[in-house]
C-alpha angles and dihedrals in degrees: 000000000000100000115025091181109039119191112234122194111214091205088070088067088066095044131093121319090260093047092049093049090051090050092050092049092051090047092052093048091048096052092041100048102036111355091228133091140151120247124208131166090049097130096237100120106167101078092121090053091052093048089050090053088050092054090048093051092053090046090061115110110276091244090061091050094045089053082074094047109166090216088072093054122086084191093063091241129134142041125344127195123217112301097013096118118055131210110201090341096308120112114246114229099229140100116228150175114215117207128181137175110316105239137152115272113262121193111227117258130206110278096021114143115251092252090064087083089072093066116097146068129321125240114245130191112252089206092060110042092166092068099074099056092043093050093044091052091048092049092050092051096044090048088057093044092049093051091050090049092049090054091049090049091055092047089052086059092051088248123132105279092224097047094112097039092102090052093058106027133126099000114020112190099247122184127188129188130194105207136195120185108192117199115236116267093240140018095247132083093318086080089070114184093333093250114152091162119354128237110289147140121238114248111218136036115296137003122199114192133190114196132183126232095277095087121198102140107124128185129200107238131177110345097006095289109148117228125190115240109236117241111244112182110240096008125122116227102221126197138164133247132229095260091065092047092054094041089056097044089246096309088119116052129228094196125204115247140167142188119235114218111251122255119270110295095013124115126204125198128188141160119214119191118197120203113196143160124277112281090246096046131105128210124236129199111269116249097232133133088225090056093045090057096045122100098187136120121327096162141016116212090201092051112025117197119219125221093237113066093215089061090056092051092052092048090055094046092049088056097041102043110032093160094055091047092049092049102042107015107036091157089059090047092053095047092047095054112173092356088075090079 
Protein backbone atom coordinates (compact mmCIF):
# COMPACT_ATOMS: atom_id res chain seq x y z
CA UNK A 1 0.00 0.00 0.00
CA UNK A 2 1.95 2.98 -1.28
CA UNK A 3 -0.58 5.76 -0.67
CA UNK A 4 -3.10 5.12 2.13
CA UNK A 5 -4.85 8.46 1.55
CA UNK A 6 -4.92 9.12 -2.20
CA UNK A 7 -5.93 12.57 -3.42
CA UNK A 8 -8.77 12.44 -5.94
CA UNK A 9 -9.75 15.42 -8.07
CA UNK A 10 -13.50 15.48 -8.64
CA UNK A 11 -13.00 17.49 -11.85
CA UNK A 12 -11.61 14.31 -13.41
CA UNK A 13 -15.06 12.72 -13.15
CA UNK A 14 -16.28 15.30 -15.68
CA UNK A 15 -13.29 14.87 -17.98
CA UNK A 16 -12.77 12.70 -21.02
CA UNK A 17 -14.00 9.12 -21.08
CA UNK A 18 -10.49 7.90 -20.25
CA UNK A 19 -10.00 10.45 -17.47
CA UNK A 20 -13.35 9.55 -15.92
CA UNK A 21 -12.54 5.84 -16.07
CA UNK A 22 -9.21 6.46 -14.32
CA UNK A 23 -10.98 8.51 -11.63
CA UNK A 24 -13.55 5.76 -11.02
CA UNK A 25 -10.83 3.12 -10.79
CA UNK A 26 -8.82 5.17 -8.27
CA UNK A 27 -12.01 5.80 -6.28
CA UNK A 28 -12.83 2.09 -6.18
CA UNK A 29 -9.31 1.15 -5.08
CA UNK A 30 -9.33 3.83 -2.36
CA UNK A 31 -12.62 2.76 -0.78
CA UNK A 32 -11.74 -0.92 -1.08
CA UNK A 33 -8.21 -0.83 0.31
CA UNK A 34 -8.47 1.79 3.07
CA UNK A 35 -11.90 3.43 3.06
CA UNK A 36 -10.39 6.92 3.25
CA UNK A 37 -9.29 9.41 0.61
CA UNK A 38 -8.91 13.15 0.14
CA UNK A 39 -11.12 15.01 -2.32
CA UNK A 40 -10.11 18.20 -4.14
CA UNK A 41 -11.64 19.97 -7.14
CA UNK A 42 -15.07 19.75 -5.52
CA UNK A 43 -16.04 23.40 -5.97
CA UNK A 44 -16.74 24.11 -2.28
CA UNK A 45 -14.22 26.87 -1.71
CA UNK A 46 -15.13 28.43 1.65
CA UNK A 47 -13.72 25.85 4.06
CA UNK A 48 -11.44 28.44 5.66
CA UNK A 49 -14.44 30.70 6.26
CA UNK A 50 -16.32 27.84 7.93
CA UNK A 51 -13.35 27.00 10.13
CA UNK A 52 -13.12 30.67 11.10
CA UNK A 53 -16.82 30.67 12.05
CA UNK A 54 -16.17 27.55 14.11
CA UNK A 55 -13.35 29.27 16.01
CA UNK A 56 -15.57 32.29 16.61
CA UNK A 57 -18.39 30.14 17.94
CA UNK A 58 -16.14 28.46 20.50
CA UNK A 59 -14.70 31.86 21.42
CA UNK A 60 -18.16 33.04 22.53
CA UNK A 61 -18.62 33.48 26.28
CA UNK A 62 -19.44 30.20 27.95
CA UNK A 63 -22.85 31.51 28.98
CA UNK A 64 -23.78 32.01 25.30
CA UNK A 65 -22.67 28.49 24.43
CA UNK A 66 -24.38 26.92 27.43
CA UNK A 67 -27.63 28.60 26.39
CA UNK A 68 -27.61 25.86 23.71
CA UNK A 69 -26.79 23.08 26.18
CA UNK A 70 -27.37 19.73 24.49
CA UNK A 71 -28.58 18.30 27.81
CA UNK A 72 -31.73 20.39 27.35
CA UNK A 73 -32.45 18.95 23.90
CA UNK A 74 -34.40 15.70 23.40
CA UNK A 75 -33.28 15.97 19.73
CA UNK A 76 -29.59 15.61 20.70
CA UNK A 77 -28.88 19.05 19.21
CA UNK A 78 -26.82 21.84 20.69
CA UNK A 79 -23.60 22.54 22.56
CA UNK A 80 -21.56 19.94 24.43
CA UNK A 81 -18.86 20.59 26.99
CA UNK A 82 -15.71 18.50 27.28
CA UNK A 83 -16.48 14.86 27.94
CA UNK A 84 -20.21 15.05 27.17
CA UNK A 85 -20.11 12.61 24.23
CA UNK A 86 -18.65 9.16 24.82
CA UNK A 87 -16.89 6.71 22.54
CA UNK A 88 -17.09 3.15 23.86
CA UNK A 89 -17.92 4.49 27.30
CA UNK A 90 -14.94 6.87 27.51
CA UNK A 91 -15.58 10.66 27.46
CA UNK A 92 -14.22 12.41 24.36
CA UNK A 93 -12.13 15.49 25.08
CA UNK A 94 -13.72 17.94 22.68
CA UNK A 95 -16.29 20.73 22.63
CA UNK A 96 -18.94 20.55 19.95
CA UNK A 97 -22.10 21.93 18.41
CA UNK A 98 -24.40 19.27 16.93
CA UNK A 99 -26.67 20.29 14.06
CA UNK A 100 -29.20 18.17 12.16
CA UNK A 101 -31.84 18.71 9.46
CA UNK A 102 -33.75 21.93 10.14
CA UNK A 103 -37.39 20.85 10.42
CA UNK A 104 -40.51 22.05 12.25
CA UNK A 105 -41.04 20.71 15.75
CA UNK A 106 -43.38 17.73 15.88
CA UNK A 107 -44.73 16.49 19.22
CA UNK A 108 -44.40 12.70 19.53
CA UNK A 109 -47.53 10.69 18.97
CA UNK A 110 -48.43 7.24 20.34
CA UNK A 111 -46.87 4.52 18.27
CA UNK A 112 -44.16 6.75 16.75
CA UNK A 113 -40.81 5.00 16.26
CA UNK A 114 -38.06 6.07 18.64
CA UNK A 115 -36.19 7.92 15.90
CA UNK A 116 -39.13 10.32 15.53
CA UNK A 117 -37.62 12.27 18.43
CA UNK A 118 -34.80 13.39 16.12
CA UNK A 119 -37.11 15.51 13.93
CA UNK A 120 -37.24 19.19 14.77
CA UNK A 121 -35.37 22.51 14.77
CA UNK A 122 -31.74 23.22 15.59
CA UNK A 123 -30.50 25.47 18.35
CA UNK A 124 -28.64 28.60 17.19
CA UNK A 125 -26.62 31.16 19.17
CA UNK A 126 -28.37 34.49 19.53
CA UNK A 127 -24.99 36.17 19.94
CA UNK A 128 -23.84 34.96 16.51
CA UNK A 129 -26.71 35.33 14.00
CA UNK A 130 -24.39 34.87 11.01
CA UNK A 131 -23.75 31.24 11.96
CA UNK A 132 -27.11 29.81 10.89
CA UNK A 133 -27.18 30.98 7.24
CA UNK A 134 -23.55 29.99 6.76
CA UNK A 135 -24.09 26.50 8.19
CA UNK A 136 -27.33 25.96 6.26
CA UNK A 137 -25.62 26.93 3.00
CA UNK A 138 -22.72 24.59 3.81
CA UNK A 139 -25.10 21.72 4.59
CA UNK A 140 -27.02 22.22 1.32
CA UNK A 141 -23.85 22.18 -0.77
CA UNK A 142 -22.31 19.22 1.04
CA UNK A 143 -25.55 17.28 0.70
CA UNK A 144 -25.41 17.77 -3.07
CA UNK A 145 -21.71 16.90 -3.16
CA UNK A 146 -22.23 13.77 -1.07
CA UNK A 147 -25.04 12.55 -3.30
CA UNK A 148 -22.90 13.07 -6.39
CA UNK A 149 -20.03 11.22 -4.73
CA UNK A 150 -22.28 8.34 -3.69
CA UNK A 151 -23.46 7.87 -7.27
CA UNK A 152 -19.86 7.90 -8.52
CA UNK A 153 -18.92 5.35 -5.90
CA UNK A 154 -21.67 3.00 -7.07
CA UNK A 155 -20.62 3.52 -10.68
CA UNK A 156 -17.04 2.58 -9.71
CA UNK A 157 -18.43 -0.77 -8.49
CA UNK A 158 -20.28 -1.36 -11.79
CA UNK A 159 -23.56 -0.94 -9.91
CA UNK A 160 -26.43 1.29 -11.09
CA UNK A 161 -25.45 4.83 -10.10
CA UNK A 162 -28.95 5.58 -8.79
CA UNK A 163 -29.42 2.35 -6.83
CA UNK A 164 -29.39 4.15 -3.46
CA UNK A 165 -31.33 7.23 -4.55
CA UNK A 166 -34.51 5.93 -2.89
CA UNK A 167 -32.58 5.37 0.34
CA UNK A 168 -31.52 9.01 0.67
CA UNK A 169 -34.21 10.96 -1.20
CA UNK A 170 -35.92 13.19 -0.41
CA UNK A 171 -34.68 13.67 3.18
CA UNK A 172 -31.26 12.19 3.92
CA UNK A 173 -30.45 12.19 7.62
CA UNK A 174 -27.57 14.62 7.61
CA UNK A 175 -25.57 15.52 10.71
CA UNK A 176 -22.96 18.24 11.10
CA UNK A 177 -20.65 18.94 14.01
CA UNK A 178 -18.54 21.98 14.76
CA UNK A 179 -15.65 20.63 16.83
CA UNK A 180 -13.00 22.18 19.05
CA UNK A 181 -10.28 20.01 20.56
CA UNK A 182 -8.43 22.07 23.17
CA UNK A 183 -5.05 20.81 24.24
CA UNK A 184 -4.61 20.23 27.99
CA UNK A 185 -3.23 23.10 30.04
CA UNK A 186 -0.19 21.11 31.18
CA UNK A 187 1.75 17.99 30.22
CA UNK A 188 0.89 16.07 33.38
CA UNK A 189 -2.18 14.00 34.25
CA UNK A 190 -4.59 16.55 32.75
CA UNK A 191 -3.72 15.08 29.36
CA UNK A 192 -5.55 11.91 30.43
CA UNK A 193 -5.38 9.09 27.89
CA UNK A 194 -4.86 11.47 24.96
CA UNK A 195 -8.31 10.72 23.53
CA UNK A 196 -9.81 13.54 21.54
CA UNK A 197 -12.27 11.15 19.90
CA UNK A 198 -11.98 7.44 20.64
CA UNK A 199 -11.49 4.65 18.11
CA UNK A 200 -14.68 4.12 16.12
CA UNK A 201 -16.27 3.45 12.74
CA UNK A 202 -18.77 5.87 11.24
CA UNK A 203 -22.28 4.49 10.99
CA UNK A 204 -24.00 5.57 7.81
CA UNK A 205 -22.91 6.18 4.21
CA UNK A 206 -20.35 8.96 3.75
CA UNK A 207 -18.43 11.39 5.95
CA UNK A 208 -16.85 14.57 4.58
CA UNK A 209 -14.43 16.29 6.95
CA UNK A 210 -12.67 19.64 6.90
CA UNK A 211 -9.75 19.87 9.33
CA UNK A 212 -7.47 22.73 10.24
CA UNK A 213 -3.68 22.58 10.24
CA UNK A 214 -3.31 21.02 13.70
CA UNK A 215 -3.67 17.42 12.45
CA UNK A 216 -4.50 14.58 14.81
CA UNK A 217 -6.88 12.46 12.71
CA UNK A 218 -5.47 8.93 12.60
CA UNK A 219 -6.69 5.93 10.60
CA UNK A 220 -6.06 2.22 11.20
CA UNK A 221 -4.41 0.87 8.05
CA UNK A 222 -3.04 -2.57 7.22
CA UNK A 223 -2.55 -4.57 10.46
CA UNK A 224 -4.10 -2.05 12.84
CA UNK A 225 -1.27 0.46 12.53
CA UNK A 226 -2.58 4.01 12.89
CA UNK A 227 -1.41 6.58 10.35
CA UNK A 228 -2.13 10.31 10.55
CA UNK A 229 -4.10 11.82 7.68
CA UNK A 230 -2.11 14.66 6.09
CA UNK A 231 -3.68 18.10 6.13
CA UNK A 232 -4.40 19.39 2.62
CA UNK A 233 -5.90 22.91 2.67
CA UNK A 234 -9.33 22.95 1.03
CA UNK A 235 -9.58 19.16 0.72
CA UNK A 236 -12.34 17.04 2.20
CA UNK A 237 -11.22 13.91 4.01
CA UNK A 238 -13.80 11.34 2.87
CA UNK A 239 -14.53 8.02 4.54
CA UNK A 240 -17.27 5.40 4.47
CA UNK A 241 -19.76 4.22 7.07
CA UNK A 242 -20.67 0.75 8.27
CA UNK A 243 -23.84 0.53 6.19
CA UNK A 244 -21.82 0.62 2.98
CA UNK A 245 -19.41 -1.99 4.32
CA UNK A 246 -22.25 -4.39 5.10
CA UNK A 247 -24.13 -3.60 1.85
CA UNK A 248 -21.00 -4.58 -0.10
CA UNK A 249 -20.16 -7.71 1.93
CA UNK A 250 -17.04 -6.00 3.18
CA UNK A 251 -15.70 -4.99 -0.23
CA UNK A 252 -15.91 -1.36 0.86
CA UNK A 253 -14.27 -0.51 4.18
CA UNK A 254 -15.64 1.42 7.12
CA UNK A 255 -12.23 1.91 8.66
CA UNK A 256 -11.57 2.54 12.33
CA UNK A 257 -10.18 5.97 13.12
CA UNK A 258 -9.59 8.30 16.03
CA UNK A 259 -8.52 11.84 16.87
CA UNK A 260 -5.59 12.39 19.21
CA UNK A 261 -5.98 15.29 21.61
CA UNK A 262 -3.66 18.18 20.70
CA UNK A 263 -0.54 19.00 22.66
CA UNK A 264 -0.78 21.42 25.61
CA UNK A 265 -1.64 24.91 24.42
CA UNK A 266 -2.68 23.76 20.93
CA UNK A 267 -6.25 23.98 19.61
CA UNK A 268 -7.71 21.84 16.84
CA UNK A 269 -10.89 22.69 14.91
CA UNK A 270 -12.73 20.51 12.43
CA UNK A 271 -16.13 20.14 10.79
CA UNK A 272 -17.38 16.62 9.99
CA UNK A 273 -20.47 16.22 7.81
CA UNK A 274 -22.31 12.89 7.87
CA UNK A 275 -24.48 11.87 4.92
CA UNK A 276 -26.87 9.06 5.76
CA UNK A 277 -30.08 7.37 4.62
CA UNK A 278 -33.52 8.63 5.56
CA UNK A 279 -34.50 7.64 9.08
CA UNK A 280 -37.24 5.37 7.71
CA UNK A 281 -35.08 3.80 5.00
CA UNK A 282 -33.53 0.35 4.80
CA UNK A 283 -30.35 -0.66 2.98
CA UNK A 284 -30.17 -3.38 0.36
CA UNK A 285 -27.12 -5.33 -0.90
CA UNK A 286 -25.55 -3.57 -3.86
CA UNK A 287 -25.87 -5.34 -7.25
CA UNK A 288 -22.19 -5.29 -8.16
CA UNK A 289 -19.79 -7.93 -9.49
CA UNK A 290 -17.23 -6.77 -6.92
CA UNK A 291 -19.76 -7.30 -4.13
CA UNK A 292 -20.84 -10.69 -5.48
CA UNK A 293 -17.23 -11.89 -5.38
CA UNK A 294 -16.54 -10.53 -1.91
CA UNK A 295 -16.66 -12.76 1.15
CA UNK A 296 -16.25 -10.07 3.76
CA UNK A 297 -18.29 -8.86 6.71
CA UNK A 298 -22.08 -8.94 6.60
CA UNK A 299 -22.62 -8.61 10.35
CA UNK A 300 -20.77 -7.61 13.52
CA UNK A 301 -21.77 -9.44 16.69
CA UNK A 302 -20.36 -6.62 18.84
CA UNK A 303 -22.21 -3.94 16.88
CA UNK A 304 -25.38 -5.30 15.26
CA UNK A 305 -26.85 -3.21 12.48
CA UNK A 306 -30.62 -2.93 12.18
CA UNK A 307 -32.57 -2.97 8.94
CA UNK A 308 -34.11 0.45 9.60
CA UNK A 309 -31.56 3.26 9.57
CA UNK A 310 -33.36 5.21 12.31
CA UNK A 311 -32.87 2.29 14.70
CA UNK A 312 -29.12 2.41 14.07
CA UNK A 313 -29.04 6.14 14.81
CA UNK A 314 -30.81 5.66 18.11
CA UNK A 315 -28.49 2.80 19.07
CA UNK A 316 -25.50 5.10 18.55
CA UNK A 317 -27.02 8.01 20.47
CA UNK A 318 -27.92 5.82 23.43
CA UNK A 319 -24.29 4.80 23.68
CA UNK A 320 -22.82 8.24 23.03
CA UNK A 321 -25.07 10.48 25.15
CA UNK A 322 -26.21 8.51 28.21
CA UNK A 323 -27.10 11.67 30.17
CA UNK A 324 -29.45 12.95 27.48
CA UNK A 325 -31.07 9.55 27.14
CA UNK A 326 -31.59 9.30 30.90
CA UNK A 327 -33.09 12.79 31.06
CA UNK A 328 -35.34 12.80 27.98
CA UNK A 329 -35.74 9.18 26.88
CA UNK A 330 -35.81 6.97 29.99
CA UNK A 331 -37.60 4.17 28.12
CA UNK A 332 -34.70 3.97 25.70
CA UNK A 333 -32.23 3.97 28.58
CA UNK A 334 -34.05 1.11 30.26
CA UNK A 335 -34.30 -0.99 27.11
CA UNK A 336 -30.65 -0.41 26.21
CA UNK A 337 -29.34 -1.59 29.55
CA UNK A 338 -25.59 -1.85 29.60
CA UNK A 339 -25.37 -0.86 25.94
CA UNK A 340 -26.14 2.74 26.91
CA UNK A 341 -22.51 3.20 27.97
